[in-house]
C-alpha positions as CSV (number, residue, x, y, z in Angstrom):
1,M,-1.6,-19.3,2.9
2,V,-5.0,-21.1,2.6
3,N,-5.9,-22.4,-0.8
4,E,-3.0,-20.6,-2.5
5,N,-1.9,-22.1,-5.8
6,K,1.6,-21.9,-7.2
7,Q,1.0,-18.8,-9.3
8,Q,-0.6,-17.0,-6.4
9,K,2.4,-17.9,-4.2
10,V,4.9,-16.6,-6.7
11,Y,2.9,-13.4,-7.3
12,R,2.7,-12.8,-3.5
13,V,6.4,-13.3,-3.0
14,L,7.5,-11.2,-5.9
15,K,5.1,-8.4,-5.2
16,G,6.1,-8.3,-1.6
17,R,9.8,-8.1,-2.5
18,I,9.1,-5.2,-4.9
19,I,7.0,-3.3,-2.4
20,E,9.6,-3.8,0.3
21,R,12.3,-2.7,-2.1
22,E,14.1,-6.0,-1.8
23,Y,13.9,-5.9,-5.5
24,V,14.9,-2.3,-6.6
25,P,13.6,-0.5,-9.7
26,G,15.5,-1.6,-12.8
27,Q,16.5,-5.0,-11.3
28,R,16.2,-8.0,-13.5
29,I,13.8,-10.8,-12.5
30,V,15.4,-14.1,-13.4
31,I,12.5,-16.5,-14.1
32,D,14.5,-19.8,-13.8
33,Q,16.1,-18.5,-10.5
34,I,12.7,-17.7,-9.0
35,A,11.3,-21.0,-10.1
36,K,14.2,-22.9,-8.5
37,E,13.9,-20.9,-5.3
38,L,10.2,-21.4,-4.9
39,E,10.3,-25.0,-6.1
40,T,8.0,-24.6,-9.1
41,S,8.2,-24.6,-12.9
42,S,8.7,-21.5,-14.9
43,I,5.0,-21.4,-15.9
44,P,3.6,-20.0,-12.6
45,V,6.5,-17.5,-12.5
46,R,5.7,-16.2,-16.0
47,E,2.0,-16.0,-15.1
48,A,2.8,-14.0,-11.9
49,I,5.1,-11.7,-13.8
50,R,2.4,-11.0,-16.4
51,Q,0.1,-10.1,-13.5
52,L,2.7,-7.8,-12.1
53,E,3.2,-6.3,-15.5
54,A,-0.5,-5.5,-15.7
55,E,-0.1,-3.7,-12.4
56,R,2.8,-1.7,-13.8
57,L,5.2,-3.1,-11.2
58,V,7.2,-5.0,-13.9
59,V,8.2,-4.1,-17.4
60,Y,9.8,-6.2,-20.2
61,K,13.0,-4.9,-21.8
62,R,14.4,-6.1,-25.0
63,N,17.3,-8.5,-24.7
64,I,16.9,-8.4,-20.9
65,G,13.5,-9.7,-20.0
66,P,11.3,-8.7,-17.0
67,V,12.7,-6.0,-14.7
68,V,11.2,-4.1,-11.8
69,A,9.5,-0.9,-13.0
70,E,10.9,2.5,-12.2
71,V,8.9,4.7,-9.8
72,N,7.8,8.2,-10.8
73,E,8.5,9.4,-7.3
74,S,7.5,13.0,-7.8
75,D,4.0,12.0,-9.2
76,Y,3.6,9.5,-6.4
77,L,4.4,12.0,-3.6
78,D,2.3,14.8,-5.1
79,T,-0.7,12.4,-5.3
80,V,-0.3,11.2,-1.7
81,Y,-0.2,14.7,-0.4
82,V,-3.5,15.5,-2.3
83,L,-5.0,12.3,-0.9
84,A,-4.1,13.3,2.6
85,V,-6.2,16.4,2.3
86,L,-9.1,14.6,0.7
87,E,-9.1,11.7,3.2
88,G,-8.7,14.1,6.1
89,Y,-11.8,16.0,5.2
90,A,-13.8,12.9,4.3
91,T,-12.9,11.3,7.7
92,A,-13.9,14.4,9.6
93,Q,-17.3,14.4,7.8
94,A,-17.8,10.7,8.4
95,G,-17.0,11.2,12.1
96,K,-20.1,13.4,12.6
97,D,-22.4,10.4,12.7
98,F,-20.3,7.2,12.3
99,P,-22.3,3.9,12.6
100,K,-21.4,1.9,15.7
101,E,-21.5,-1.4,13.7
102,K,-18.8,-0.1,11.3
103,L,-16.6,0.8,14.3
104,N,-16.5,-2.9,15.0
105,Q,-15.5,-3.6,11.4
106,L,-12.7,-1.2,11.7
107,C,-11.4,-2.8,14.9
108,E,-11.5,-6.2,13.3
109,L,-9.6,-5.0,10.2
110,N,-7.0,-3.4,12.4
111,Q,-6.5,-6.6,14.3
112,L,-6.2,-8.5,11.0
113,M,-3.6,-6.0,9.9
114,E,-1.5,-6.9,12.9
115,V,-1.8,-10.6,12.0
116,A,-0.7,-9.8,8.4
117,L,2.3,-7.9,9.7
118,E,3.3,-10.8,12.0
119,D,3.1,-13.1,8.9
120,F,5.2,-10.6,6.9
121,D,2.3,-10.5,4.3
122,I,2.6,-6.9,3.1
123,I,0.1,-7.5,0.3
124,Q,-2.6,-8.7,2.6
125,Y,-1.9,-5.8,4.9
126,S,-2.2,-3.3,2.1
127,K,-5.6,-4.8,1.1
128,L,-6.9,-4.6,4.7
129,N,-5.5,-1.1,5.0
130,A,-7.4,0.0,1.8
131,A,-10.6,-1.5,3.1
132,F,-10.2,0.3,6.5
133,H,-10.0,3.7,4.8
134,R,-12.7,2.9,2.3
135,I,-15.2,2.1,5.0
136,I,-14.5,5.4,6.7
137,C,-14.5,7.6,3.6
138,E,-17.8,6.1,2.2
139,E,-19.5,7.4,5.4
140,C,-18.8,11.0,4.5
141,K,-22.0,10.9,2.3
142,N,-20.4,13.2,-0.3
143,T,-20.6,11.3,-3.6
144,Y,-18.2,13.6,-5.5
145,L,-15.6,13.5,-2.7
146,I,-15.8,9.7,-2.6
147,E,-15.3,9.5,-6.4
148,S,-12.4,11.9,-6.1
149,I,-10.7,9.8,-3.4
150,Q,-11.3,6.6,-5.4
151,H,-9.7,8.3,-8.5
152,T,-6.7,9.3,-6.4
153,W,-6.4,5.8,-5.0
154,N,-6.4,4.4,-8.5
155,R,-3.8,6.9,-9.6
156,I,-1.5,5.9,-6.7
157,D,-1.8,2.2,-7.7
158,S,-1.1,3.0,-11.3
159,I,2.1,4.8,-10.3
160,R,3.5,2.1,-8.1
161,G,0.9,-0.4,-6.9
162,T,-1.1,-1.2,-3.8
163,G,0.9,-0.9,-0.6
164,S,4.0,0.6,-2.3
165,T,5.0,2.8,0.6
166,L,4.1,0.4,3.4
167,Y,7.3,-0.7,5.1
168,S,7.8,-2.7,8.2
169,K,8.5,0.2,10.6
170,R,5.8,2.4,9.2
171,V,3.0,-0.2,9.2
172,K,3.5,-0.7,13.0
173,E,3.0,3.0,13.5
174,S,0.1,3.0,11.1
175,I,-1.8,0.4,13.1
176,T,-1.5,2.5,16.3
177,E,-2.7,5.6,14.4
178,H,-5.7,3.5,13.1
179,Q,-6.7,2.8,16.7
180,Q,-6.5,6.5,17.5
181,I,-8.8,7.2,14.4
182,I,-11.3,4.6,15.6
183,E,-11.4,6.2,19.1
184,L,-12.0,9.7,17.6
185,L,-14.7,8.3,15.3
186,E,-16.4,6.9,18.3
187,N,-16.2,10.2,20.1
188,G,-17.2,12.3,17.1
189,D,-14.3,14.7,17.4
190,S,-14.3,16.1,13.8
191,D,-11.5,18.6,14.2
192,K,-9.0,16.2,15.7
193,L,-10.2,13.5,13.2
194,E,-9.3,15.7,10.2
195,F,-5.9,16.5,11.5
196,L,-5.0,13.0,12.5
197,A,-6.3,11.4,9.3
198,R,-4.4,13.9,7.2
199,E,-1.2,13.5,9.2
200,H,-1.6,9.7,9.0
201,K,-1.3,9.9,5.2
202,I,1.4,12.5,5.2
203,K,3.6,10.4,7.5
204,T,3.5,7.6,4.9
205,A,4.7,10.1,2.2
206,E,7.4,11.4,4.5
207,N,8.6,7.9,5.3
208,F,8.8,7.1,1.5
209,E,10.8,10.3,0.9
210,K,13.2,9.6,3.8
211,R,13.9,6.1,2.5
212,R,14.4,7.5,-1.0
213,R,17.0,10.0,0.3
214,N,18.8,7.4,2.3
215,L,18.9,5.1,-0.8
216,L,20.3,7.9,-2.9
217,E,23.0,8.8,-0.3
218,T,24.0,5.1,0.0
219,N,24.3,4.8,-3.7
220,T,26.3,8.0,-3.9
221,L,28.7,6.8,-1.2
222,S,29.2,3.4,-2.9
223,T,30.2,4.9,-6.3
């Protein structure tokens, strides 16, 4: 990472592990262990944990210390399904007269997402992914719809944090779907755009739900 200080490195590593479920909800984060692993002092680790706490990804428990926050999975899934409808309609409206120069921006963002995936940087991927969809939705020209989508994005982040459902297999599929969306924006096919944009978001929710069921089944078998 370019110009990345110790605190930023620790934050990136910890957030990536939480997002990828390498650190599961309820798991204790041992500050001294992380500091030793990442060859730093405890100060950058504590600063990174405070940042993650502000994002509701980490909580402090008495006599335990920092632990990975639990996920309100029902709220998360309900919100994603609503977002699928909103983004689907906004994308269709944007596709009626989408600026050519912004198509180039979308192509560039999608390429950068591929690079981020190759570097296993899920945080950077999620930021680029958010920018990709924001550029599209802002072109729908419906101020209330844009505000509603932004509110829903914020709600998702408060439930779990940016990129929380983006796992390695799903992001590869997502990049391909982004390219399909770009092609439809270029062609101005609003009907197909709405369907594809909606399904693009729904597949992310379904992937999350599938992983949740598999985890529950694994835990049940191991007890």
